[in-house]
N, C-alpha and C positions, 0 to 999 in steps of 0.2 A: 473493810477487809477486801482482799482481792486486788487492791491497787499495787502497782509495782513502783518501787523507788530505786533509782540508781545511786549507789553509795560508793564512795572512794575511800580507800585506805592508803597506806604508805606506798604500796606497789600495785594494788588491786583496784579493779573497777567491776562491781557486781550489781546486777539488777536483782533486787530482793522483792519477793512477793509473799504475803501471808495468804496461803491458799485455804487453810481451814483452821477453825478455832473450836476445840472440843472442851466443854465445861459442863459437868465434870467428865473426866476421862477415867474409865474403869482401869483397875490394875491389869498389867499385862500377864501376870502369873500369880501363883499362890505365895510367892516369896516377896512380892512388892505390894505394899499397901501403905496408904498415908497414915501418918501419926493420928491418934485420936484428936478430933477437932479440926482436922485438915482434910483437904481433897486434892486430887490431881487435876491439873489443867494441861492440855497438850495443844501445841501450835505447830501446824505444818507450814514449812517455808520452802519456797523454790528459789534456788540460787543460780542465776545465769551469769556466767563469766562473760562480760561484754568488754573486757580489757584486752591487753596484748600479752600479759604475763599470766602464769598459772596461779590460780587461787589455791592456797594451801593453808588451812586454818582449822580451828575447832569451832564450828558455828555456835555450839551451846555456850561458849565463853562470852559471846557477844550479844546474847539474848537476855531480855529482862521483861518482866510484867510489872505493871503499876495498877494499884487499885484506885477507887474513887476518893480515897483519903490521902493519896500520895505515897503510900507504902510501896516499896520495890521488892520484887521477888526474883531470886536467881534460879536457874534450872536445877533439877534433881537428876540423879543417875537412874532413878526407878524407871522401869518399863511400863508403858500403858498399852491398853488394847486399841488405842486410837489408830495405830498404824506403825510402820517401820520408823525407827529413830535414826537420826544421823549417827554414824560411828564417831568415835572420839576425834578423829582427824578426817578432813574431807579435802580432796584434791580435785580441782575442776580446771580442765584445759580451756583456753580461750574458745568461745563459741559453744561450749558444753554446759549442761545444767546438772544440778543435784537437787533431790527432793527428799525431805525427811521431817520427822516430828521432833520437837524438843519438849520435854515434860517439865512441869513445875509443880511444887507442892505449896499450896496456899491455905490460909485459914478458911474454915467453912463460911465465916461471916464476911469475907472480903468479896467485894464486887469488882471484878477486873475491868478496868477502863481502857488500858493501853497496852500495846505490844511494842517493844523497842528492840532494835537490832543495830549493831555496829560491827564493822570489819576489824581486822587486827586484834582478834580476841577481845573486842570491846574497847580497845584503846584508840580507835580512829576518831578523828575530829567530828566526822559526820555521823549522826545517829538517825536512823529511820524510825518513824513512829506511825502506828496505825491505831485508830480509835476502834474499840470493841463495841458493837451495837448492843444496846441494853434491851 
């Protein structure tokens, strides 16, 4: 964690850093709680636009978690107490940065092993991957 990877999309070039990994992440309010047998996990990303065009995307569409069995998990819309989430859409001018959490709901018995991120709402050819320390 903490390593930065420069990822390229169709028109974008963004340096992506996993800043923080919170497992488990407490619910953000009384209305959001994981399903029985599940827990929330939150990952804080820093996105720095190192390209020449404006980054305009939904970061949560390109984020995935993988456990040690190879199961993949998509983000949830639930709020966690880990910190401020990215809004649905993020626009970052060249040279600027954005910082936010993306929340996931995963089974209680899953051991998260990897965080993955791709531009273009997850459709870019390049996928960044970070190992989660156990």
